[in-house]
PyMOL Python script that loads the backbone (N, CA, C, O; Angstrom):
from pymol import cmd

cmd.read_pdbstr("""\
ATOM      1  N   MET A   1       8.445 -29.739  -8.449  1.00  0.00           N
ATOM      2  CA  MET A   1       7.923 -28.291  -7.807  1.00  0.00           C
ATOM      3  C   MET A   1       8.998 -27.751  -7.628  1.00  0.00           C
ATOM      4  O   MET A   1       8.913 -26.703  -8.269  1.00  0.00           O
ATOM      5  N   LYS A   2       9.936 -27.793  -7.176  1.00  0.00           N
ATOM      6  CA  LYS A   2      11.600 -26.605  -7.017  1.00  0.00           C
ATOM      7  C   LYS A   2      11.527 -26.309  -8.455  1.00  0.00           C
ATOM      8  O   LYS A   2      11.492 -25.083  -8.556  1.00  0.00           O
ATOM      9  N   ALA A   3      11.488 -26.846  -9.580  1.00  0.00           N
ATOM     10  CA  ALA A   3      12.529 -26.978 -10.704  1.00  0.00           C
ATOM     11  C   ALA A   3      11.157 -26.247 -11.255  1.00  0.00           C
ATOM     12  O   ALA A   3      11.489 -25.338 -12.017  1.00  0.00           O
ATOM     13  N   THR A   4       9.909 -26.331 -11.137  1.00  0.00           N
ATOM     14  CA  THR A   4       8.979 -25.357 -11.863  1.00  0.00           C
ATOM     15  C   THR A   4       8.941 -23.826 -10.971  1.00  0.00           C
ATOM     16  O   THR A   4       8.447 -22.838 -11.514  1.00  0.00           O
ATOM     17  N   LEU A   5       9.379 -23.767  -9.888  1.00  0.00           N
ATOM     18  CA  LEU A   5       9.384 -22.268  -8.857  1.00  0.00           C
ATOM     19  C   LEU A   5      10.790 -21.762 -10.021  1.00  0.00           C
ATOM     20  O   LEU A   5      10.867 -20.644 -10.531  1.00  0.00           O
ATOM     21  N   GLN A   6      11.378 -22.430 -10.149  1.00  0.00           N
ATOM     22  CA  GLN A   6      12.942 -21.988 -10.545  1.00  0.00           C
ATOM     23  C   GLN A   6      12.448 -21.505 -12.249  1.00  0.00           C
ATOM     24  O   GLN A   6      12.827 -20.425 -12.703  1.00  0.00           O
ATOM     25  N   LYS A   7      11.748 -22.270 -12.904  1.00  0.00           N
ATOM     26  CA  LYS A   7      11.600 -21.643 -14.090  1.00  0.00           C
ATOM     27  C   LYS A   7      10.959 -20.325 -14.080  1.00  0.00           C
ATOM     28  O   LYS A   7      11.167 -19.408 -14.875  1.00  0.00           O
ATOM     29  N   ILE A   8      10.241 -20.340 -13.192  1.00  0.00           N
ATOM     30  CA  ILE A   8       9.285 -19.309 -13.134  1.00  0.00           C
ATOM     31  C   ILE A   8       9.954 -17.588 -12.974  1.00  0.00           C
ATOM     32  O   ILE A   8       9.775 -16.491 -13.504  1.00  0.00           O
ATOM     33  N   TRP A   9      10.858 -18.235 -11.824  1.00  0.00           N
ATOM     34  CA  TRP A   9      11.688 -17.437 -11.486  1.00  0.00           C
ATOM     35  C   TRP A   9      12.881 -16.926 -12.489  1.00  0.00           C
ATOM     36  O   TRP A   9      13.147 -15.736 -12.660  1.00  0.00           O
ATOM     37  N   ASN A  10      13.529 -17.977 -13.098  1.00  0.00           N
ATOM     38  CA  ASN A  10      14.413 -17.552 -14.775  1.00  0.00           C
ATOM     39  C   ASN A  10      13.275 -16.705 -14.973  1.00  0.00           C
ATOM     40  O   ASN A  10      13.286 -15.591 -14.449  1.00  0.00           O
ATOM     41  N   PHE A  11      11.861 -17.241 -15.959  1.00  0.00           N
ATOM     42  CA  PHE A  11      11.518 -16.397 -16.942  1.00  0.00           C
ATOM     43  C   PHE A  11      11.106 -15.054 -16.683  1.00  0.00           C
ATOM     44  O   PHE A  11      10.978 -14.240 -17.598  1.00  0.00           O
ATOM     45  N   TYR A  12      10.810 -14.677 -15.030  1.00  0.00           N
ATOM     46  CA  TYR A  12      10.562 -12.940 -14.746  1.00  0.00           C
ATOM     47  C   TYR A  12      11.949 -12.501 -14.575  1.00  0.00           C
ATOM     48  O   TYR A  12      12.258 -11.327 -14.779  1.00  0.00           O
ATOM     49  N   TYR A  13      12.586 -13.164 -14.302  1.00  0.00           N
ATOM     50  CA  TYR A  13      14.041 -12.244 -13.920  1.00  0.00           C
ATOM     51  C   TYR A  13      14.818 -11.783 -15.181  1.00  0.00           C
ATOM     52  O   TYR A  13      15.451 -10.734 -15.301  1.00  0.00           O
ATOM     53  N   ASP A  14      14.622 -12.930 -16.250  1.00  0.00           N
ATOM     54  CA  ASP A  14      15.560 -12.606 -17.514  1.00  0.00           C
ATOM     55  C   ASP A  14      14.065 -11.581 -18.243  1.00  0.00           C
ATOM     56  O   ASP A  14      14.293 -11.303 -19.421  1.00  0.00           O
ATOM     57  N   GLY A  15      13.018 -11.165 -17.856  1.00  0.00           N
ATOM     58  CA  GLY A  15      12.286 -10.437 -19.078  1.00  0.00           C
ATOM     59  C   GLY A  15      12.376  -8.947 -17.938  1.00  0.00           C
ATOM     60  O   GLY A  15      12.272  -7.852 -18.491  1.00  0.00           O
ATOM     61  N   PHE A  16      12.538  -8.972 -16.624  1.00  0.00           N
ATOM     62  CA  PHE A  16      12.707  -7.819 -16.165  1.00  0.00           C
ATOM     63  C   PHE A  16      14.210  -7.400 -16.441  1.00  0.00           C
ATOM     64  O   PHE A  16      14.461  -6.255 -16.817  1.00  0.00           O
ATOM     65  N   ARG A  17      15.259  -8.395 -16.240  1.00  0.00           N
ATOM     66  CA  ARG A  17      16.654  -7.871 -16.580  1.00  0.00           C
ATOM     67  C   ARG A  17      16.670  -6.978 -17.972  1.00  0.00           C
ATOM     68  O   ARG A  17      17.345  -5.949 -18.001  1.00  0.00           O
ATOM     69  N   SER A  18      16.095  -7.296 -18.843  1.00  0.00           N
ATOM     70  CA  SER A  18      16.433  -7.294 -20.624  1.00  0.00           C
ATOM     71  C   SER A  18      15.372  -6.292 -20.768  1.00  0.00           C
ATOM     72  O   SER A  18      15.287  -5.886 -21.927  1.00  0.00           O
ATOM     73  N   MET A  19      14.284  -5.609 -19.698  1.00  0.00           N
ATOM     74  CA  MET A  19      13.438  -4.493 -20.151  1.00  0.00           C
ATOM     75  C   MET A  19      14.416  -2.657 -20.130  1.00  0.00           C
ATOM     76  O   MET A  19      15.288  -2.264 -19.355  1.00  0.00           O
ATOM     77  N   THR A  20      14.018  -2.226 -20.855  1.00  0.00           N
ATOM     78  CA  THR A  20      14.217  -0.760 -20.776  1.00  0.00           C
ATOM     79  C   THR A  20      13.490   0.516 -20.920  1.00  0.00           C
ATOM     80  O   THR A  20      13.869   1.576 -20.422  1.00  0.00           O
ATOM     81  N   LEU A  21      12.231   0.328 -21.756  1.00  0.00           N
ATOM     82  CA  LEU A  21      11.318   0.858 -21.300  1.00  0.00           C
ATOM     83  C   LEU A  21      10.522   1.187 -20.446  1.00  0.00           C
ATOM     84  O   LEU A  21       9.959   2.240 -20.147  1.00  0.00           O
ATOM     85  N   GLY A  22      10.527  -0.409 -19.861  1.00  0.00           N
ATOM     86  CA  GLY A  22       9.270  -0.724 -18.589  1.00  0.00           C
ATOM     87  C   GLY A  22      10.063  -0.261 -17.435  1.00  0.00           C
ATOM     88  O   GLY A  22       9.443   0.469 -16.661  1.00  0.00           O
ATOM     89  N   ARG A  23      11.559  -0.572 -17.078  1.00  0.00           N
ATOM     90  CA  ARG A  23      12.269   0.055 -15.617  1.00  0.00           C
ATOM     91  C   ARG A  23      11.350   1.354 -15.724  1.00  0.00           C
ATOM     92  O   ARG A  23      10.526   1.571 -14.835  1.00  0.00           O
ATOM     93  N   THR A  24      11.490   2.235 -16.829  1.00  0.00           N
ATOM     94  CA  THR A  24      11.365   3.561 -16.488  1.00  0.00           C
ATOM     95  C   THR A  24       9.963   3.799 -15.928  1.00  0.00           C
ATOM     96  O   THR A  24       9.865   4.525 -14.939  1.00  0.00           O
ATOM     97  N   LEU A  25       8.641   3.141 -16.579  1.00  0.00           N
ATOM     98  CA  LEU A  25       7.881   2.751 -16.362  1.00  0.00           C
ATOM     99  C   LEU A  25       7.123   2.226 -14.881  1.00  0.00           C
ATOM    100  O   LEU A  25       6.262   2.791 -14.206  1.00  0.00           O
ATOM    101  N   TRP A  26       7.679   1.177 -14.723  1.00  0.00           N
ATOM    102  CA  TRP A  26       7.925   0.683 -12.764  1.00  0.00           C
ATOM    103  C   TRP A  26       8.020   2.247 -12.196  1.00  0.00           C
ATOM    104  O   TRP A  26       7.107   2.828 -11.610  1.00  0.00           O
ATOM    105  N   VAL A  27       9.108   2.699 -12.451  1.00  0.00           N
ATOM    106  CA  VAL A  27       9.459   3.717 -11.500  1.00  0.00           C
ATOM    107  C   VAL A  27       8.319   4.715 -11.292  1.00  0.00           C
ATOM    108  O   VAL A  27       7.869   5.014 -10.186  1.00  0.00           O
ATOM    109  N   ILE A  28       7.945   5.145 -12.328  1.00  0.00           N
ATOM    110  CA  ILE A  28       6.762   6.081 -12.504  1.00  0.00           C
ATOM    111  C   ILE A  28       5.573   5.632 -11.588  1.00  0.00           C
ATOM    112  O   ILE A  28       5.014   6.170 -10.632  1.00  0.00           O
ATOM    113  N   ILE A  29       5.383   4.339 -12.299  1.00  0.00           N
ATOM    114  CA  ILE A  29       4.228   3.754 -11.132  1.00  0.00           C
ATOM    115  C   ILE A  29       4.467   3.551  -9.390  1.00  0.00           C
ATOM    116  O   ILE A  29       3.623   3.660  -8.501  1.00  0.00           O
ATOM    117  N   LEU A  30       5.932   3.219  -9.282  1.00  0.00           N
ATOM    118  CA  LEU A  30       6.193   3.031  -8.079  1.00  0.00           C
ATOM    119  C   LEU A  30       6.146   4.768  -6.904  1.00  0.00           C
ATOM    120  O   LEU A  30       6.098   4.952  -5.687  1.00  0.00           O
ATOM    121  N   ILE A  31       6.182   5.441  -7.789  1.00  0.00           N
ATOM    122  CA  ILE A  31       6.391   7.187  -7.279  1.00  0.00           C
ATOM    123  C   ILE A  31       5.408   7.284  -7.388  1.00  0.00           C
ATOM    124  O   ILE A  31       4.988   8.080  -6.547  1.00  0.00           O
ATOM    125  N   LYS A  32       4.182   6.675  -8.384  1.00  0.00           N
ATOM    126  CA  LYS A  32       2.520   7.434  -7.520  1.00  0.00           C
ATOM    127  C   LYS A  32       2.024   6.401  -6.720  1.00  0.00           C
ATOM    128  O   LYS A  32       1.387   6.732  -5.720  1.00  0.00           O
ATOM    129  N   LEU A  33       2.196   5.159  -6.973  1.00  0.00           N
ATOM    130  CA  LEU A  33       1.889   4.693  -5.793  1.00  0.00           C
ATOM    131  C   LEU A  33       2.220   4.984  -3.939  1.00  0.00           C
ATOM    132  O   LEU A  33       1.352   4.763  -3.095  1.00  0.00           O
ATOM    133  N   PHE A  34       3.749   5.549  -3.563  1.00  0.00           N
ATOM    134  CA  PHE A  34       4.011   6.565  -2.893  1.00  0.00           C
ATOM    135  C   PHE A  34       3.651   7.369  -2.705  1.00  0.00           C
ATOM    136  O   PHE A  34       3.491   7.649  -1.517  1.00  0.00           O
ATOM    137  N   VAL A  35       3.220   8.434  -3.850  1.00  0.00           N
ATOM    138  CA  VAL A  35       2.516   9.599  -3.423  1.00  0.00           C
ATOM    139  C   VAL A  35       1.022   9.430  -2.472  1.00  0.00           C
ATOM    140  O   VAL A  35       0.507   9.912  -1.463  1.00  0.00           O
ATOM    141  N   MET A  36       0.622   8.015  -3.945  1.00  0.00           N
ATOM    142  CA  MET A  36      -1.048   7.998  -3.089  1.00  0.00           C
ATOM    143  C   MET A  36      -1.087   7.680  -1.290  1.00  0.00           C
ATOM    144  O   MET A  36      -1.557   8.322  -0.351  1.00  0.00           O
ATOM    145  N   PHE A  37      -0.552   6.731  -1.359  1.00  0.00           N
ATOM    146  CA  PHE A  37      -0.111   5.733  -0.088  1.00  0.00           C
ATOM    147  C   PHE A  37       0.367   6.274   1.185  1.00  0.00           C
ATOM    148  O   PHE A  37      -0.065   5.895   2.274  1.00  0.00           O
ATOM    149  N   VAL A  38       1.694   7.593   0.951  1.00  0.00           N
ATOM    150  CA  VAL A  38       2.334   8.026   2.024  1.00  0.00           C
ATOM    151  C   VAL A  38       1.903   9.484   2.105  1.00  0.00           C
ATOM    152  O   VAL A  38       1.633  10.090   3.142  1.00  0.00           O
ATOM    153  N   VAL A  39       1.883   9.840   1.179  1.00  0.00           N
ATOM    154  CA  VAL A  39       2.133  11.630   0.944  1.00  0.00           C
ATOM    155  C   VAL A  39       0.894  11.745   1.056  1.00  0.00           C
ATOM    156  O   VAL A  39       0.803  12.594   1.943  1.00  0.00           O
ATOM    157  N   LEU A  40      -0.404  11.397   0.683  1.00  0.00           N
ATOM    158  CA  LEU A  40      -1.591  11.940   0.786  1.00  0.00           C
ATOM    159  C   LEU A  40      -2.256  11.379   1.975  1.00  0.00           C
ATOM    160  O   LEU A  40      -3.293  12.000   2.208  1.00  0.00           O
ATOM    161  N   ARG A  41      -1.956  10.115   3.082  1.00  0.00           N
ATOM    162  CA  ARG A  41      -2.059  10.027   3.941  1.00  0.00           C
ATOM    163  C   ARG A  41      -1.849  10.483   5.087  1.00  0.00           C
ATOM    164  O   ARG A  41      -2.532  10.263   6.088  1.00  0.00           O
ATOM    165  N   ILE A  42      -0.441  11.457   4.966  1.00  0.00           N
ATOM    166  CA  ILE A  42      -0.022  12.048   5.589  1.00  0.00           C
ATOM    167  C   ILE A  42      -0.712  13.691   5.868  1.00  0.00           C
ATOM    168  O   ILE A  42      -0.944  14.228   6.951  1.00  0.00           O
ATOM    169  N   PHE A  43      -0.894  14.143   4.695  1.00  0.00           N
ATOM    170  CA  PHE A  43      -1.683  15.411   4.622  1.00  0.00           C
ATOM    171  C   PHE A  43      -3.212  15.359   4.520  1.00  0.00           C
ATOM    172  O   PHE A  43      -3.545  16.540   4.613  1.00  0.00           O
ATOM    173  N   PHE A  44      -4.202  14.693   4.394  1.00  0.00           N
ATOM    174  CA  PHE A  44      -5.104  14.455   4.045  1.00  0.00           C
ATOM    175  C   PHE A  44      -6.292  13.640   4.542  1.00  0.00           C
ATOM    176  O   PHE A  44      -7.510  13.775   4.430  1.00  0.00           O
ATOM    177  N   PHE A  45      -5.420  12.656   5.189  1.00  0.00           N
ATOM    178  CA  PHE A  45      -6.205  11.462   6.218  1.00  0.00           C
ATOM    179  C   PHE A  45      -5.747  11.055   7.201  1.00  0.00           C
ATOM    180  O   PHE A  45      -5.451   9.880   7.414  1.00  0.00           O
ATOM    181  N   GLN A  46      -5.611  12.069   8.020  1.00  0.00           N
ATOM    182  CA  GLN A  46      -5.734  12.068   9.404  1.00  0.00           C
ATOM    183  C   GLN A  46      -6.547  10.790  10.102  1.00  0.00           C
ATOM    184  O   GLN A  46      -7.712  10.558   9.779  1.00  0.00           O
ATOM    185  N   PRO A  47      -5.782   9.917  11.163  1.00  0.00           N
ATOM    186  CA  PRO A  47      -6.685   8.901  12.023  1.00  0.00           C
ATOM    187  C   PRO A  47      -7.919   9.536  12.333  1.00  0.00           C
ATOM    188  O   PRO A  47      -7.871  10.607  12.938  1.00  0.00           O
ATOM    189  N   ALA A  48      -8.891   9.101  12.052  1.00  0.00           N
ATOM    190  CA  ALA A  48     -10.178   9.335  12.462  1.00  0.00           C
ATOM    191  C   ALA A  48     -10.570   9.648  14.100  1.00  0.00           C
ATOM    192  O   ALA A  48     -11.417  10.450  14.493  1.00  0.00           O
ATOM    193  N   MET A  49      -9.676   8.749  14.952  1.00  0.00           N
ATOM    194  CA  MET A  49      -9.808   8.338  16.182  1.00  0.00           C
ATOM    195  C   MET A  49      -9.245   8.703  16.651  1.00  0.00           C
ATOM    196  O   MET A  49      -9.498   8.382  17.812  1.00  0.00           O
ATOM    197  N   ALA A  50      -7.900   9.711  16.592  1.00  0.00           N
ATOM    198  CA  ALA A  50      -6.936  10.712  16.663  1.00  0.00           C
ATOM    199  C   ALA A  50      -7.485  11.696  18.172  1.00  0.00           C
ATOM    200  O   ALA A  50      -6.812  12.007  19.155  1.00  0.00           O
ATOM    201  N   GLU A  51      -8.936  11.997  17.863  1.00  0.00           N
ATOM    202  CA  GLU A  51      -9.487  13.475  18.645  1.00  0.00           C
ATOM    203  C   GLU A  51     -10.054  12.449  20.086  1.00  0.00           C
ATOM    204  O   GLU A  51     -10.521  13.147  20.986  1.00  0.00           O
ATOM    205  N   PHE A  52     -10.053  10.944  20.366  1.00  0.00           N
ATOM    206  CA  PHE A  52     -10.456  10.454  21.322  1.00  0.00           C
ATOM    207  C   PHE A  52      -9.410  10.331  22.101  1.00  0.00           C
ATOM    208  O   PHE A  52      -8.347  10.242  21.487  1.00  0.00           O
ATOM    209  N   GLU A  53      -9.337  10.289  23.481  1.00  0.00           N
ATOM    210  CA  GLU A  53      -7.692  10.161  24.647  1.00  0.00           C
ATOM    211  C   GLU A  53      -7.727   8.790  24.778  1.00  0.00           C
ATOM    212  O   GLU A  53      -6.758   8.063  24.558  1.00  0.00           O
ATOM    213  N   THR A  54      -9.075   8.327  25.213  1.00  0.00           N
ATOM    214  CA  THR A  54      -8.734   6.655  25.989  1.00  0.00           C
ATOM    215  C   THR A  54      -9.692   5.985  25.373  1.00  0.00           C
ATOM    216  O   THR A  54     -10.634   6.531  24.800  1.00  0.00           O
ATOM    217  N   GLU A  55      -9.523   4.831  25.447  1.00  0.00           N
ATOM    218  CA  GLU A  55     -10.105   3.578  25.133  1.00  0.00           C
ATOM    219  C   GLU A  55     -11.694   3.632  24.653  1.00  0.00           C
ATOM    220  O   GLU A  55     -12.256   3.422  23.578  1.00  0.00           O
ATOM    221  N   GLU A  56     -12.128   4.005  25.940  1.00  0.00           N
ATOM    222  CA  GLU A  56     -13.839   4.174  26.500  1.00  0.00           C
ATOM    223  C   GLU A  56     -14.594   5.094  25.278  1.00  0.00           C
ATOM    224  O   GLU A  56     -15.569   4.825  24.575  1.00  0.00           O
ATOM    225  N   GLN A  57     -13.794   6.191  25.329  1.00  0.00           N
ATOM    226  CA  GLN A  57     -14.100   7.547  24.191  1.00  0.00           C
ATOM    227  C   GLN A  57     -14.301   6.554  22.952  1.00  0.00           C
ATOM    228  O   GLN A  57     -15.462   6.312  22.622  1.00  0.00           O
ATOM    229  N   LYS A  58     -13.412   6.053  22.353  1.00  0.00           N
ATOM    230  CA  LYS A  58     -13.349   5.609  20.904  1.00  0.00           C
ATOM    231  C   LYS A  58     -14.289   4.446  20.951  1.00  0.00           C
ATOM    232  O   LYS A  58     -15.214   4.502  20.141  1.00  0.00           O
ATOM    233  N   ALA A  59     -14.232   3.309  21.809  1.00  0.00           N
ATOM    234  CA  ALA A  59     -15.264   2.556  22.204  1.00  0.00           C
ATOM    235  C   ALA A  59     -16.752   3.230  22.081  1.00  0.00           C
ATOM    236  O   ALA A  59     -17.293   2.791  21.066  1.00  0.00           O
ATOM    237  N   ASP A  60     -17.394   3.938  22.620  1.00  0.00           N
ATOM    238  CA  ASP A  60     -18.381   5.104  22.727  1.00  0.00           C
ATOM    239  C   ASP A  60     -18.838   5.381  21.364  1.00  0.00           C
ATOM    240  O   ASP A  60     -19.949   5.223  20.857  1.00  0.00           O
ATOM    241  N   ASN A  61     -17.476   5.936  20.764  1.00  0.00           N
ATOM    242  CA  ASN A  61     -18.065   6.693  19.735  1.00  0.00           C
ATOM    243  C   ASN A  61     -18.066   5.478  18.551  1.00  0.00           C
ATOM    244  O   ASN A  61     -18.582   5.913  17.521  1.00  0.00           O
ATOM    245  N   ILE A  62     -17.681   4.251  18.444  1.00  0.00           N
ATOM    246  CA  ILE A  62     -17.809   3.330  17.608  1.00  0.00           C
ATOM    247  C   ILE A  62     -19.323   3.140  17.503  1.00  0.00           C
ATOM    248  O   ILE A  62     -20.094   3.249  16.550  1.00  0.00           O
ATOM    249  N   ILE A  63     -19.503   2.814  18.821  1.00  0.00           N
ATOM    250  CA  ILE A  63     -21.243   2.265  19.151  1.00  0.00           C
ATOM    251  C   ILE A  63     -22.197   3.397  18.461  1.00  0.00           C
ATOM    252  O   ILE A  63     -23.154   3.085  17.753  1.00  0.00           O
ATOM    253  N   GLU A  64     -21.924   4.400  18.673  1.00  0.00           N
ATOM    254  CA  GLU A  64     -22.666   5.645  18.503  1.00  0.00           C
ATOM    255  C   GLU A  64     -22.390   5.794  16.661  1.00  0.00           C
ATOM    256  O   GLU A  64     -23.379   6.286  16.119  1.00  0.00           O
ATOM    257  N   GLN A  65     -21.694   5.587  16.066  1.00  0.00           N
ATOM    258  CA  GLN A  65     -21.823   5.755  14.566  1.00  0.00           C
ATOM    259  C   GLN A  65     -22.067   4.270  13.972  1.00  0.00           C
ATOM    260  O   GLN A  65     -22.054   4.062  12.759  1.00  0.00           O
ATOM    261  N   LEU A  66     -22.301   3.200  14.984  1.00  0.00           N
ATOM    262  CA  LEU A  66     -22.896   1.612  14.310  1.00  0.00           C
ATOM    263  C   LEU A  66     -24.518   1.758  14.626  1.00  0.00           C
ATOM    264  O   LEU A  66     -25.277   1.199  13.833  1.00  0.00           O
ATOM    265  N   THR A  67     -24.986   2.357  15.553  1.00  0.00           N
ATOM    266  CA  THR A  67     -25.971   2.612  15.848  1.00  0.00           C
ATOM    267  C   THR A  67     -26.913   3.669  15.481  1.00  0.00           C
ATOM    268  O   THR A  67     -28.056   3.739  15.933  1.00  0.00           O
ATOM    269  N   ARG A  68     -26.314   4.622  14.512  1.00  0.00           N
ATOM    270  CA  ARG A  68     -27.182   5.735  14.306  1.00  0.00           C
ATOM    271  C   ARG A  68     -27.668   5.020  12.787  1.00  0.00           C
ATOM    272  O   ARG A  68     -28.495   5.588  12.074  1.00  0.00           O
TER     273      ARG A  68
END
""", "prot")
cmd.dss("prot")
cmd.show_as("cartoon", "prot")
cmd.util.cbc("prot")
cmd.orient("prot")
């Protein structure tokens, strides 16, 4: 089992180490994921329950939304 995992690790390690264009593409992918999940979350998707102060208000809102 350990030898199999070692072979898999070496396969991917050697593949990523020898990439040239692939590294640039991975950097672009990671930047896009960062923008999608961090930047957009901060500016556009505010927490829905932020307007409620107490847990009771939050619970009442959830019950209201579910029974609608």
